[in-house]
ZAVOGU-385020 format. One record per residue (C-alpha): residue number from 0; x, y, z. Coordinates in nm, 3 decimals. Layout:
N
PT     n         X         Y         Z
PT   NUM         X         Y         Z
...
This chain:
669
PT     n         X         Y         Z
PT     0     4.336    -9.432   -11.232
PT     1     4.450    -9.098   -11.148
PT     2     4.215    -8.864   -10.952
PT     3     3.981    -9.118   -10.843
PT     4     3.887    -9.187   -10.497
PT     5     3.837    -9.504   -10.305
PT     6     3.482    -9.495   -10.193
PT     7     3.349    -9.592    -9.832
PT     8     3.056    -9.580    -9.699
PT     9     3.116    -9.552    -9.322
PT    10     3.381    -9.447    -9.084
PT    11     3.353    -9.804    -8.989
PT    12     3.428    -9.915    -9.327
PT    13     3.725    -9.682    -9.385
PT    14     3.896    -9.770    -9.032
PT    15     3.926   -10.103    -9.175
PT    16     4.066   -10.062    -9.526
PT    17     4.281   -10.386    -9.636
PT    18     4.628   -10.416    -9.644
PT    19     4.565   -10.402   -10.053
PT    20     4.355   -10.083   -10.019
PT    21     4.597    -9.923    -9.774
PT    22     4.910    -9.985   -10.055
PT    23     4.680    -9.839   -10.334
PT    24     4.713    -9.484   -10.154
PT    25     5.093    -9.493   -10.105
PT    26     5.381    -9.452   -10.343
PT    27     5.446    -9.190   -10.614
PT    28     5.187    -9.325   -10.837
PT    29     4.932    -9.428   -10.598
PT    30     4.609    -9.586   -10.756
PT    31     4.387    -9.352   -10.548
PT    32     4.396    -8.980   -10.476
PT    33     4.257    -9.034   -10.129
PT    34     3.941    -9.157    -9.967
PT    35     3.584    -9.034   -10.031
PT    36     3.349    -9.091    -9.719
PT    37     2.985    -9.111    -9.804
PT    38     2.852    -9.130    -9.434
PT    39     2.975    -9.157    -9.074
PT    40     2.733    -9.429    -8.932
PT    41     2.549    -9.481    -9.214
PT    42     2.572    -9.378    -9.599
PT    43     2.440    -9.036    -9.623
PT    44     2.383    -8.942    -9.257
PT    45     2.660    -8.653    -9.325
PT    46     2.591    -8.344    -9.500
PT    47     2.806    -8.419    -9.821
PT    48     3.076    -8.676    -9.906
PT    49     3.400    -8.568    -9.751
PT    50     3.733    -8.652    -9.889
PT    51     4.062    -8.786    -9.680
PT    52     4.423    -8.770    -9.809
PT    53     4.752    -8.940    -9.731
PT    54     4.929    -8.729    -9.450
PT    55     5.281    -8.738    -9.228
PT    56     5.110    -8.532    -8.946
PT    57     5.208    -8.607    -8.625
PT    58     4.863    -8.508    -8.499
PT    59     4.669    -8.789    -8.283
PT    60     4.348    -8.937    -8.446
PT    61     4.062    -8.712    -8.358
PT    62     3.753    -8.943    -8.514
PT    63     3.719    -8.650    -8.766
PT    64     3.957    -8.457    -8.919
PT    65     4.253    -8.709    -8.866
PT    66     4.220    -9.083    -8.871
PT    67     4.494    -9.337    -8.820
PT    68     4.454    -9.673    -8.980
PT    69     4.732    -9.908    -8.936
PT    70     5.045    -9.765    -9.044
PT    71     4.914    -9.468    -9.218
PT    72     4.708    -9.148    -9.155
PT    73     4.423    -8.973    -9.355
PT    74     4.335    -8.604    -9.326
PT    75     4.070    -8.420    -9.458
PT    76     4.106    -8.138    -9.695
PT    77     4.063    -7.782    -9.522
PT    78     3.694    -7.697    -9.432
PT    79     3.541    -7.331    -9.370
PT    80     3.210    -7.510    -9.238
PT    81     3.291    -7.776    -8.988
PT    82     2.994    -7.999    -8.953
PT    83     2.997    -8.184    -8.628
PT    84     2.861    -8.481    -8.775
PT    85     3.184    -8.552    -8.972
PT    86     3.333    -8.594    -8.636
PT    87     3.060    -8.845    -8.556
PT    88     2.834    -8.600    -8.318
PT    89     2.485    -8.689    -8.373
PT    90     2.166    -8.642    -8.097
PT    91     2.246    -8.987    -7.924
PT    92     2.568    -9.084    -7.967
PT    93     2.822    -9.183    -7.681
PT    94     3.108    -8.937    -7.612
PT    95     2.951    -8.615    -7.756
PT    96     3.175    -8.443    -7.547
PT    97     3.490    -8.540    -7.683
PT    98     3.351    -8.536    -8.049
PT    99     3.253    -8.167    -8.007
PT   100     3.578    -8.090    -7.867
PT   101     3.784    -8.238    -8.120
PT   102     3.576    -8.053    -8.382
PT   103     3.648    -7.716    -8.201
PT   104     4.006    -7.783    -8.169
PT   105     4.022    -7.853    -8.554
PT   106     3.876    -7.494    -8.605
PT   107     4.072    -7.352    -8.363
PT   108     4.396    -7.447    -8.521
PT   109     4.252    -7.437    -8.925
PT   110     3.988    -7.169    -8.906
PT   111     3.643    -7.176    -9.048
PT   112     3.340    -7.248    -8.798
PT   113     3.179    -7.517    -8.599
PT   114     2.859    -7.599    -8.719
PT   115     2.576    -7.791    -8.536
PT   116     2.288    -7.886    -8.743
PT   117     1.935    -7.887    -8.571
PT   118     1.778    -8.221    -8.640
PT   119     1.475    -8.390    -8.560
PT   120     1.641    -8.495    -8.230
PT   121     1.800    -8.306    -7.932
PT   122     2.179    -8.370    -7.860
PT   123     2.256    -8.554    -7.543
PT   124     2.594    -8.496    -7.310
PT   125     2.687    -8.698    -7.042
PT   126     3.013    -8.498    -6.975
PT   127     3.180    -8.157    -7.019
PT   128     3.318    -8.066    -7.341
PT   129     3.607    -7.886    -7.261
PT   130     3.827    -7.667    -7.524
PT   131     4.158    -7.548    -7.430
PT   132     4.271    -7.237    -7.581
PT   133     4.667    -7.161    -7.551
PT   134     4.840    -6.893    -7.383
PT   135     5.008    -6.626    -7.594
PT   136     4.842    -6.741    -7.901
PT   137     4.615    -6.539    -8.107
PT   138     4.325    -6.807    -8.142
PT   139     3.967    -6.775    -8.208
PT   140     3.683    -7.003    -8.214
PT   141     3.310    -6.985    -8.368
PT   142     3.044    -7.210    -8.319
PT   143     2.729    -7.199    -8.492
PT   144     2.394    -7.363    -8.532
PT   145     2.027    -7.270    -8.661
PT   146     1.898    -7.373    -8.335
PT   147     2.014    -7.712    -8.250
PT   148     1.884    -7.816    -7.908
PT   149     2.104    -7.971    -7.669
PT   150     1.926    -8.145    -7.379
PT   151     2.070    -8.355    -7.109
PT   152     1.880    -8.681    -7.002
PT   153     2.056    -8.701    -6.686
PT   154     2.296    -8.495    -6.492
PT   155     2.674    -8.449    -6.618
PT   156     2.921    -8.679    -6.508
PT   157     3.221    -8.554    -6.277
PT   158     3.263    -8.233    -6.454
PT   159     3.629    -8.044    -6.476
PT   160     3.510    -7.678    -6.449
PT   161     3.733    -7.341    -6.475
PT   162     3.597    -7.174    -6.155
PT   163     3.311    -7.276    -5.938
PT   164     3.145    -7.011    -5.740
PT   165     3.007    -7.209    -5.451
PT   166     3.074    -7.552    -5.283
PT   167     2.805    -7.714    -5.494
PT   168     2.910    -7.978    -5.754
PT   169     2.912    -7.767    -6.054
PT   170     2.869    -7.881    -6.423
PT   171     2.947    -7.716    -6.749
PT   172     2.803    -7.851    -7.072
PT   173     3.040    -7.616    -7.281
PT   174     3.369    -7.492    -7.171
PT   175     3.614    -7.279    -7.354
PT   176     3.925    -7.124    -7.240
PT   177     4.202    -7.165    -6.978
PT   178     4.345    -7.514    -6.894
PT   179     4.328    -7.423    -6.519
PT   180     4.122    -7.635    -6.320
PT   181     3.915    -7.544    -5.981
PT   182     4.062    -7.515    -5.747
PT   183     4.278    -7.215    -5.867
PT   184     4.513    -7.040    -5.652
PT   185     4.578    -6.739    -5.871
PT   186     4.252    -6.596    -6.081
PT   187     4.523    -6.460    -6.332
PT   188     4.497    -6.831    -6.450
PT   189     4.117    -6.790    -6.531
PT   190     4.121    -6.400    -6.602
PT   191     4.460    -6.279    -6.754
PT   192     4.527    -6.629    -6.919
PT   193     4.299    -6.544    -7.225
PT   194     4.463    -6.222    -7.419
PT   195     4.420    -6.245    -7.758
PT   196     4.149    -6.521    -7.754
PT   197     3.815    -6.471    -7.927
PT   198     3.513    -6.676    -7.900
PT   199     3.158    -6.659    -8.051
PT   200     2.870    -6.904    -8.006
PT   201     2.558    -6.846    -8.205
PT   202     2.198    -7.031    -8.233
PT   203     2.213    -7.295    -7.982
PT   204     1.930    -7.403    -7.737
PT   205     1.984    -7.603    -7.418
PT   206     1.725    -7.792    -7.206
PT   207     1.879    -7.794    -6.861
PT   208     1.552    -7.901    -6.679
PT   209     1.701    -8.236    -6.521
PT   210     1.888    -8.009    -6.284
PT   211     1.636    -7.892    -6.027
PT   212     1.634    -7.782    -5.652
PT   213     1.593    -8.067    -5.439
PT   214     1.489    -8.142    -5.068
PT   215     1.810    -8.167    -4.834
PT   216     1.939    -8.127    -4.482
PT   217     2.187    -7.860    -4.610
PT   218     2.192    -7.563    -4.798
PT   219     2.446    -7.544    -5.089
PT   220     2.375    -7.953    -5.161
PT   221     2.217    -7.926    -5.514
PT   222     2.395    -7.980    -5.812
PT   223     2.453    -7.678    -6.074
PT   224     2.472    -7.678    -6.420
PT   225     2.600    -7.415    -6.653
PT   226     2.531    -7.451    -7.047
PT   227     2.822    -7.209    -7.132
PT   228     3.135    -7.127    -6.955
PT   229     3.396    -6.913    -7.184
PT   230     3.742    -6.733    -7.071
PT   231     3.854    -6.501    -7.349
PT   232     3.915    -6.145    -7.446
PT   233     3.617    -6.094    -7.689
PT   234     3.317    -6.323    -7.642
PT   235     3.031    -6.285    -7.858
PT   236     2.669    -6.498    -7.803
PT   237     2.367    -6.456    -8.017
PT   238     2.049    -6.638    -8.049
PT   239     2.094    -6.879    -7.735
PT   240     1.801    -7.008    -7.496
PT   241     1.833    -7.224    -7.213
PT   242     1.530    -7.375    -7.044
PT   243     1.557    -7.490    -6.688
PT   244     1.827    -7.548    -6.469
PT   245     1.983    -7.384    -6.118
PT   246     2.300    -7.246    -6.149
PT   247     2.495    -6.966    -6.275
PT   248     2.357    -6.989    -6.676
PT   249     2.620    -6.804    -6.901
PT   250     2.951    -6.793    -6.712
PT   251     3.196    -6.527    -6.853
PT   252     3.553    -6.478    -6.735
PT   253     3.813    -6.224    -6.768
PT   254     3.651    -6.042    -7.108
PT   255     3.761    -5.712    -7.202
PT   256     3.464    -5.717    -7.490
PT   257     3.157    -5.906    -7.456
PT   258     2.840    -5.880    -7.623
PT   259     2.538    -6.098    -7.620
PT   260     2.221    -6.049    -7.876
PT   261     1.887    -6.253    -7.823
PT   262     2.022    -6.460    -7.553
PT   263     1.799    -6.571    -7.306
PT   264     1.715    -6.793    -7.015
PT   265     1.362    -6.915    -6.873
PT   266     1.256    -7.108    -6.557
PT   267     1.615    -7.079    -6.453
PT   268     1.753    -7.126    -6.086
PT   269     1.572    -7.185    -5.766
PT   270     1.641    -7.237    -5.424
PT   271     1.779    -7.496    -5.206
PT   272     1.560    -7.656    -4.955
PT   273     1.671    -7.803    -4.636
PT   274     1.504    -8.010    -4.342
PT   275     1.516    -7.831    -4.025
PT   276     1.386    -8.037    -3.690
PT   277     1.161    -8.245    -3.965
PT   278     1.035    -7.920    -4.133
PT   279     1.120    -7.802    -4.496
PT   280     1.279    -7.471    -4.505
PT   281     1.434    -7.265    -4.775
PT   282     1.794    -7.230    -4.810
PT   283     1.989    -6.973    -4.989
PT   284     1.859    -6.916    -5.348
PT   285     2.090    -6.981    -5.640
PT   286     2.035    -6.906    -6.027
PT   287     2.191    -6.632    -6.189
PT   288     2.109    -6.528    -6.584
PT   289     2.487    -6.402    -6.670
PT   290     2.789    -6.443    -6.422
PT   291     3.062    -6.212    -6.519
PT   292     3.373    -6.292    -6.331
PT   293     3.726    -6.091    -6.395
PT   294     3.726    -5.856    -6.658
PT   295     4.006    -5.574    -6.792
PT   296     4.023    -5.211    -6.793
PT   297     3.819    -5.019    -6.990
PT   298     3.590    -5.331    -7.076
PT   299     3.305    -5.279    -7.307
PT   300     3.013    -5.530    -7.236
PT   301     2.656    -5.519    -7.403
PT   302     2.336    -5.716    -7.378
PT   303     2.083    -5.635    -7.694
PT   304     1.744    -5.788    -7.627
PT   305     1.793    -6.075    -7.374
PT   306     1.516    -6.219    -7.170
PT   307     1.652    -6.328    -6.816
PT   308     1.368    -6.523    -6.633
PT   309     1.435    -6.697    -6.297
PT   310     1.220    -6.946    -6.160
PT   311     0.915    -6.847    -5.949
PT   312     0.681    -7.109    -5.809
PT   313     0.430    -7.180    -5.573
PT   314     0.623    -7.346    -5.350
PT   315     0.853    -7.009    -5.275
PT   316     1.119    -7.069    -5.460
PT   317     1.339    -6.831    -5.671
PT   318     1.652    -6.707    -5.843
PT   319     1.951    -6.509    -5.726
PT   320     2.020    -6.255    -5.957
PT   321     1.971    -6.167    -6.337
PT   322     2.310    -6.062    -6.390
PT   323     2.616    -6.050    -6.164
PT   324     2.977    -5.926    -6.172
PT   325     3.220    -6.035    -5.909
PT   326     3.600    -6.113    -5.854
PT   327     3.720    -5.863    -6.065
PT   328     4.084    -5.673    -5.984
PT   329     4.022    -5.319    -5.878
PT   330     4.066    -5.139    -6.200
PT   331     4.083    -4.778    -6.150
PT   332     3.985    -4.692    -6.507
PT   333     3.617    -4.682    -6.594
PT   334     3.425    -4.999    -6.769
PT   335     3.082    -4.968    -6.947
PT   336     2.811    -5.233    -6.943
PT   337     2.475    -5.145    -7.142
PT   338     2.183    -5.284    -7.144
PT   339     1.956    -5.258    -7.440
PT   340     1.591    -5.380    -7.457
PT   341     1.498    -5.717    -7.289
PT   342     1.350    -5.844    -6.977
PT   343     1.450    -5.913    -6.609
PT   344     1.209    -6.105    -6.400
PT   345     1.156    -6.354    -6.137
PT   346     1.506    -6.274    -5.978
PT   347     1.594    -6.193    -5.591
PT   348     1.809    -5.914    -5.768
PT   349     1.809    -5.771    -6.057
PT   350     2.187    -5.712    -6.103
PT   351     2.450    -5.751    -5.833
PT   352     2.816    -5.609    -5.826
PT   353     3.094    -5.734    -5.558
PT   354     3.470    -5.652    -5.607
PT   355     3.417    -5.572    -5.944
PT   356     3.584    -5.236    -6.005
PT   357     3.466    -4.937    -6.191
PT   358     3.164    -4.999    -6.382
PT   359     2.915    -4.764    -6.552
PT   360     2.587    -4.986    -6.608
PT   361     2.322    -4.862    -6.822
PT   362     1.975    -4.995    -6.857
PT   363     1.799    -4.890    -7.156
PT   364     1.441    -4.967    -7.219
PT   365     1.439    -5.267    -7.021
PT   366     1.141    -5.445    -6.875
PT   367     1.206    -5.558    -6.506
PT   368     0.940    -5.740    -6.275
PT   369     0.903    -5.963    -5.972
PT   370     1.254    -5.887    -5.792
PT   371     1.311    -5.836    -5.420
PT   372     1.636    -5.579    -5.491
PT   373     1.686    -5.379    -5.820
PT   374     2.045    -5.362    -5.805
PT   375     2.285    -5.400    -5.556
PT   376     2.675    -5.320    -5.485
PT   377     2.939    -5.480    -5.231
PT   378     3.281    -5.355    -5.197
PT   379     3.232    -5.215    -5.539
PT   380     3.188    -4.907    -5.739
PT   381     2.890    -4.895    -5.929
PT   382     2.703    -4.611    -6.143
PT   383     2.352    -4.763    -6.260
PT   384     2.141    -4.573    -6.487
PT   385     1.784    -4.682    -6.557
PT   386     1.670    -4.507    -6.912
PT   387     1.333    -4.503    -6.984
PT   388     1.293    -4.879    -6.828
PT   389     0.940    -5.022    -6.676
PT   390     0.990    -5.150    -6.333
PT   391     0.700    -5.330    -6.202
PT   392     0.768    -5.479    -5.844
PT   393     0.481    -5.702    -5.676
PT   394     0.542    -5.900    -5.390
PT   395     0.493    -6.273    -5.489
PT   396     0.522    -6.568    -5.285
PT   397     0.908    -6.634    -5.303
PT   398     1.006    -6.281    -5.281
PT   399     1.161    -6.204    -4.957
PT   400     1.015    -5.877    -4.764
PT   401     1.096    -5.545    -4.844
PT   402     1.091    -5.415    -5.210
PT   403     1.416    -5.275    -5.294
PT   404     1.419    -5.032    -5.587
PT   405     1.786    -4.910    -5.579
PT   406     2.133    -5.015    -5.480
PT   407     2.220    -5.094    -5.107
PT   408     2.550    -4.983    -5.014
PT   409     2.725    -5.254    -4.825
PT   410     3.063    -5.250    -4.699
PT   411     3.334    -5.046    -4.904
PT   412     3.038    -4.992    -5.156
PT   413     3.022    -4.659    -5.330
PT   414     2.871    -4.519    -5.664
PT   415     2.511    -4.408    -5.750
PT   416     2.174    -4.491    -5.889
PT   417     1.981    -4.257    -6.142
PT   418     1.655    -4.282    -6.325
PT   419     1.566    -4.117    -6.649
PT   420     1.224    -4.148    -6.757
PT   421     1.032    -4.476    -6.706
PT   422     0.762    -4.624    -6.479
PT   423     0.795    -4.802    -6.138
PT   424     0.479    -4.954    -6.041
PT   425     0.490    -5.111    -5.698
PT   426     0.192    -5.319    -5.599
PT   427     0.261    -5.525    -5.253
PT   428    -0.015    -5.744    -5.081
PT   429    -0.321    -5.579    -4.990
PT   430    -0.265    -5.361    -4.621
PT   431     0.098    -5.456    -4.651
PT   432     0.364    -5.190    -4.564
PT   433     0.663    -5.198    -4.807
PT   434     0.964    -4.968    -4.795
PT   435     1.151    -4.862    -5.117
PT   436     1.506    -4.896    -5.002
PT   437     1.680    -4.619    -5.182
PT   438     2.035    -4.704    -5.093
PT   439     2.284    -4.496    -5.331
PT   440     2.004    -4.358    -5.546
PT   441     2.066    -3.963    -5.662
PT   442     1.803    -3.869    -5.858
PT   443     1.468    -3.979    -6.028
PT   444     1.412    -3.765    -6.361
PT   445     1.056    -3.761    -6.549
PT   446     0.972    -4.107    -6.372
PT   447     0.627    -4.201    -6.326
PT   448     0.513    -4.396    -5.977
PT   449     0.211    -4.569    -5.927
PT   450     0.161    -4.725    -5.546
PT   451    -0.156    -4.871    -5.628
PT   452    -0.304    -4.689    -5.298
PT   453    -0.085    -4.912    -5.088
PT   454     0.150    -4.844    -4.788
PT   455     0.485    -4.767    -4.995
PT   456     0.737    -4.531    -4.883
PT   457     1.097    -4.418    -4.982
PT   458     1.337    -4.538    -4.729
PT   459     1.672    -4.541    -4.594
PT   460     1.858    -4.353    -4.865
PT   461     2.244    -4.319    -4.812
PT   462     2.251    -3.983    -5.070
PT   463     2.039    -3.673    -5.077
PT   464     1.782    -3.778    -5.335
PT   465     1.572    -3.560    -5.582
PT   466     1.287    -3.612    -5.776
PT   467     1.239    -3.397    -6.066
PT   468     0.938    -3.368    -6.291
PT   469     0.795    -3.698    -6.168
PT   470     0.466    -3.810    -6.119
PT   471     0.326    -3.985    -5.825
PT   472     0.021    -4.166    -5.881
PT   473    -0.145    -4.320    -5.567
PT   474     0.130    -4.198    -5.311
PT   475     0.076    -4.145    -4.953
PT   476    -0.160    -4.337    -4.672
PT   477    -0.474    -4.327    -4.548
PT   478    -0.335    -4.387    -4.208
PT   479    -0.185    -4.050    -4.075
PT   480     0.068    -4.200    -3.900
PT   481     0.243    -4.373    -4.172
PT   482     0.570    -4.200    -4.335
PT   483     0.573    -4.153    -4.702
PT   484     0.958    -4.023    -4.653
PT   485     1.134    -4.232    -4.392
PT   486     1.471    -4.392    -4.272
PT   487     1.657    -4.449    -4.002
PT   488     1.839    -4.125    -3.835
PT   489     2.216    -4.246    -3.901
PT   490     2.157    -4.155    -4.285
PT   491     2.135    -3.801    -4.321
PT   492     1.968    -3.759    -4.679
PT   493     1.709    -3.524    -4.773
PT   494     1.449    -3.550    -5.037
PT   495     1.418    -3.261    -5.278
PT   496     1.114    -3.290    -5.507
PT   497     1.096    -3.012    -5.772
PT   498     0.825    -2.979    -6.063
PT   499     0.643    -3.298    -5.949
PT   500     0.274    -3.353    -6.004
PT   501     0.088    -3.544    -5.724
PT   502    -0.228    -3.767    -5.809
PT   503    -0.323    -3.855    -5.492
PT   504    -0.657    -4.017    -5.355
PT   505    -0.878    -3.828    -5.130
PT   506    -0.811    -3.859    -4.755
PT   507    -0.462    -3.963    -4.825
PT   508    -0.152    -3.807    -4.633
PT   509     0.214    -3.759    -4.705
PT   510     0.413    -3.766    -4.396
PT   511     0.760    -3.744    -4.308
PT   512     0.898    -3.821    -3.936
PT   513     1.297    -3.838    -3.975
PT   514     1.345    -3.686    -4.306
PT   515     1.375    -3.356    -4.433
PT   516     1.150    -3.323    -4.740
PT   517     1.164    -3.009    -5.000
PT   518     0.921    -2.933    -5.246
PT   519     0.915    -2.682    -5.520
PT   520     0.706    -2.624    -5.788
PT   521     0.484    -2.932    -5.738
PT   522     0.125    -2.915    -5.832
PT   523    -0.161    -3.202    -5.728
PT   524    -0.437    -3.261    -6.001
PT   525    -0.645    -3.419    -5.724
PT   526    -0.752    -3.332    -5.353
PT   527    -0.473    -3.326    -5.140
PT   528    -0.625    -3.395    -4.785
PT   529    -0.310    -3.324    -4.588
PT   530     0.069    -3.293    -4.572
PT   531     0.211    -3.369    -4.252
PT   532     0.497    -3.382    -4.074
PT   533     0.634    -3.600    -3.769
PT   534     0.831    -3.519    -3.443
PT   535     1.179    -3.480    -3.557
PT   536     1.218    -3.302    -3.878
PT   537     0.957    -3.113    -4.094
PT   538     0.854    -3.046    -4.457
PT   539     1.090    -2.747    -4.551
PT   540     1.053    -2.484    -4.828
PT   541     0.744    -2.616    -4.947
PT   542     0.718    -2.293    -5.237
PT   543     0.490    -2.286    -5.508
PT   544     0.274    -2.622    -5.407
PT   545     0.011    -2.575    -5.644
PT   546    -0.291    -2.782    -5.514
PT   547    -0.673    -2.829    -5.677
PT   548    -0.874    -2.498    -5.626
PT   549    -1.196    -2.552    -5.417
PT   550    -1.011    -2.752    -5.184
PT   551    -0.928    -2.755    -4.826
PT   552    -0.557    -2.796    -4.723
PT   553    -0.361    -2.899    -4.404
PT   554    -0.031    -2.930    -4.244
PT   555     0.132    -2.957    -3.928
PT   556     0.465    -2.754    -3.901
PT   557     0.660    -2.865    -3.626
PT   558     0.859    -2.568    -3.440
PT   559     1.261    -2.625    -3.438
PT   560     1.366    -2.283    -3.303
PT   561     1.346    -2.065    -3.612
PT   562     1.090    -1.839    -3.732
PT   563     0.830    -2.004    -3.939
PT   564     0.732    -1.822    -4.279
PT   565     0.384    -1.893    -4.407
PT   566     0.507    -1.853    -4.772
PT   567     0.672    -2.196    -4.705
PT   568     0.361    -2.348    -4.602
PT   569     0.037    -2.191    -4.780
PT   570     0.006    -2.351    -5.110
PT   571     0.071    -2.087    -5.411
PT   572    -0.270    -2.195    -5.606
PT   573    -0.444    -2.053    -5.274
PT   574    -0.178    -1.771    -5.172
PT   575    -0.160    -1.634    -5.582
PT   576    -0.501    -1.664    -5.708
PT   577    -0.614    -1.342    -5.498
PT   578    -0.911    -1.559    -5.402
PT   579    -1.064    -1.509    -5.068
PT   580    -0.968    -1.770    -4.843
PT   581    -0.989    -1.828    -4.462
PT   582    -0.715    -2.028    -4.236
PT   583    -0.687    -2.139    -3.866
PT   584    -0.358    -2.164    -3.674
PT   585    -0.331    -2.375    -3.375
PT   586    -0.033    -2.416    -3.159
PT   587     0.025    -2.740    -2.959
PT   588     0.212    -2.852    -2.646
PT   589     0.128    -3.202    -2.708
PT   590     0.409    -3.433    -2.805
PT   591     0.211    -3.661    -3.024
PT   592    -0.016    -3.418    -3.228
PT   593    -0.033    -3.619    -3.537
PT   594    -0.196    -3.898    -3.364
PT   595    -0.530    -3.696    -3.350
PT   596    -0.543    -3.617    -3.706
PT   597    -0.714    -3.313    -3.862
PT   598    -1.045    -3.497    -3.894
PT   599    -1.083    -3.405    -3.530
PT   600    -0.995    -3.050    -3.570
PT   601    -1.324    -2.953    -3.335
PT   602    -1.212    -3.157    -3.081
PT   603    -0.850    -3.019    -3.101
PT   604    -0.979    -2.662    -3.063
PT   605    -1.168    -2.748    -2.758
PT   606    -0.878    -2.909    -2.569
PT   607    -0.638    -2.629    -2.680
PT   608    -0.885    -2.374    -2.570
PT   609    -0.873    -2.158    -2.885
PT   610    -0.724    -2.083    -3.207
PT   611    -0.584    -1.797    -3.435
PT   612    -0.808    -1.720    -3.728
PT   613    -0.615    -1.573    -4.042
PT   614    -0.797    -1.313    -4.270
PT   615    -0.579    -1.213    -4.601
PT   616    -0.607    -0.901    -4.776
PT   617    -0.398    -0.778    -5.064
PT   618    -0.178    -0.490    -5.040
PT   619    -0.102    -0.324    -5.321
PT   620     0.270    -0.250    -5.387
PT   621     0.358    -0.048    -5.732
PT   622     0.259    -0.257    -6.042
PT   623     0.186    -0.549    -5.840
PT   624     0.151    -0.641    -5.432
PT   625     0.150    -0.891    -5.207
PT   626    -0.085    -1.074    -4.961
PT   627    -0.059    -0.983    -4.583
PT   628    -0.281    -1.135    -4.315
PT   629    -0.458    -1.004    -4.019
PT   630    -0.431    -1.264    -3.737
PT   631    -0.706    -1.293    -3.477
PT   632    -0.665    -1.458    -3.147
PT   633    -0.975    -1.646    -3.033
PT   634    -1.015    -1.799    -2.692
PT   635    -0.717    -1.887    -2.446
PT   636    -0.422    -2.087    -2.578
PT   637    -0.240    -2.119    -2.281
PT   638     0.110    -2.127    -2.345
PT   639     0.068    -2.000    -2.679
PT   640     0.097    -1.641    -2.724
PT   641     0.033    -1.415    -3.020
PT   642    -0.044    -1.043    -3.075
PT   643    -0.372    -0.990    -3.164
PT   644    -0.300    -0.825    -3.490
PT   645     0.010    -0.933    -3.715
PT   646     0.016    -0.756    -4.048
PT   647     0.332    -1.009    -4.152
PT   648     0.341    -1.359    -4.303
PT   649     0.622    -1.435    -4.057
PT   650     0.522    -1.642    -3.725
PT   651     0.817    -1.495    -3.504
PT   652     0.986    -1.689    -3.270
PT   653     0.922    -1.510    -2.953
PT   654     0.547    -1.531    -3.044
PT   655     0.543    -1.921    -3.022
PT   656     0.517    -2.022    -2.646
PT   657     0.771    -2.194    -2.471
PT   658     0.552    -2.528    -2.446
PT   659     0.470    -2.549    -2.803
PT   660     0.569    -2.807    -3.016
PT   661     0.452    -2.704    -3.346
PT   662     0.161    -2.539    -3.554
PT   663    -0.141    -2.666    -3.727
PT   664    -0.232    -2.478    -4.060
PT   665    -0.565    -2.560    -4.175
PT   666    -0.688    -2.356    -4.507
PT   667    -0.987    -2.337    -4.703
PT   668    -1.140    -2.159    -4.968
């Protein structure tokens, strides 16, 4: 009966081989070549029959690849596609975590890949499936699926994790990598142990909605869930989706190369609630899309078309960050992280880097919305580039005050933020005042801004900021006292606007109190009612500011101890088109001239008892020429002194008057 198999319908039948059947498998001339198993729990419930052969292996019974039966052991022939059903893993079976671990271990030691088939029912786990990769060995693991859903019917029990990031009880569905367990005294156990290890996971879906923030009397009280935690030198994730849960969704430890394609998270994260004096208050938020900890020098990470959606509800809950980098060695060689396409929304922060070494992080064609802060860094050197991204920051219930568009330099932080192309839309609540905190932003290039006619300003930059070839729609404010460029005096940054276009509503003002603002070759396609400046600094070098024809232009020029060159303040559209125009220059010695506004010009003139009327004329010189002005003093302006005729364009400092704080310039055509 050579080359024939003993047929058994189920694993239970095979485990109950009779003494005679066992004997028929043994000896130099066995009756049967091996055992053919037609199913695991029922005949036909596995993808195909599988053959087992007698073996002298010292390995332990793992419920799938090797089965111990009394005095013998049976082992399957080598498989390339290792279906978890051969190890007894089905949607509603018990101890699925052990069965998945055993299946993964077989693949690590024998090659091939783990296959989890999408069935009509969802797979359930009660404990963590923990797969350990051995140090100093070249090992790899591939898990693939066609969309199988792992849905937790209850919270996991007593999970053992490699790494915990808060004092919460954290749980992992699938944990792959180092044998180290939390707490870890040496982070190398988690991050450097994984050299020569490679892990890929593809096609799985997770439903973790059983984990949600619950009311508690202390913050950090909720259980957390991470579907996947991997520690390996090379990690690849594809076509994975997680719905619901709170914690760090995808934990990546110590990778040198990481790639994720079509890896998504929806409705993830929340904010711990606590009771204070019998009243519910919101504690800290928690919920990250990707959480990277540890890396290698010259690491290369990338995301492709990944959608990261935090949880946002009417109760004010929201998630922490779409992407987090932390607890990495301070490598001096730059690593690269590229994000291509996809979405990040409903998080307190888009990306946060902390204790993470040097990273060049590039967002390319990413849609980003409903954030409090776009990017932050702490004790890190991060270079952020946002290339052709669409960013829309709306004040929604649950988001904290402020709309921070770029990185905030916290202690020991460094790096910069640069925008190339793209759109930035800020839509706060009606009549709210919102700051776009610039932090370490350096430049915006060909970027389109729309502020929805609300009071939004650029605020608190740590560097000089340049806006190059940008379009500003609905910028400024109807309130003359509102600063469009603002910040604390300890920041020494200035603003430079080059070749920009302003689409500003009528009767709107652009003002700066504490910041120097420089305009060059800027134009306005709408009627600019006023550009004003506050008490401390001024708009500087307003060169070639081209405004709409047949309109009025007005600006306040604070006196700062130097001659005032009118060429810096008279728009080129008026100054260079050789059309007649008139101007009024009014000096004032009041400490707060802006408080009265230009709409009350007649009252200002009356109180100041006079003004200076400027009349231009063209002075030919060679093939060209230049404007000159006659300036005629009208009335008595007290401390304001000027010659009755001045043919130049410069307002000499000795004609300012001792008490004058600045000049109003009002021009009309």
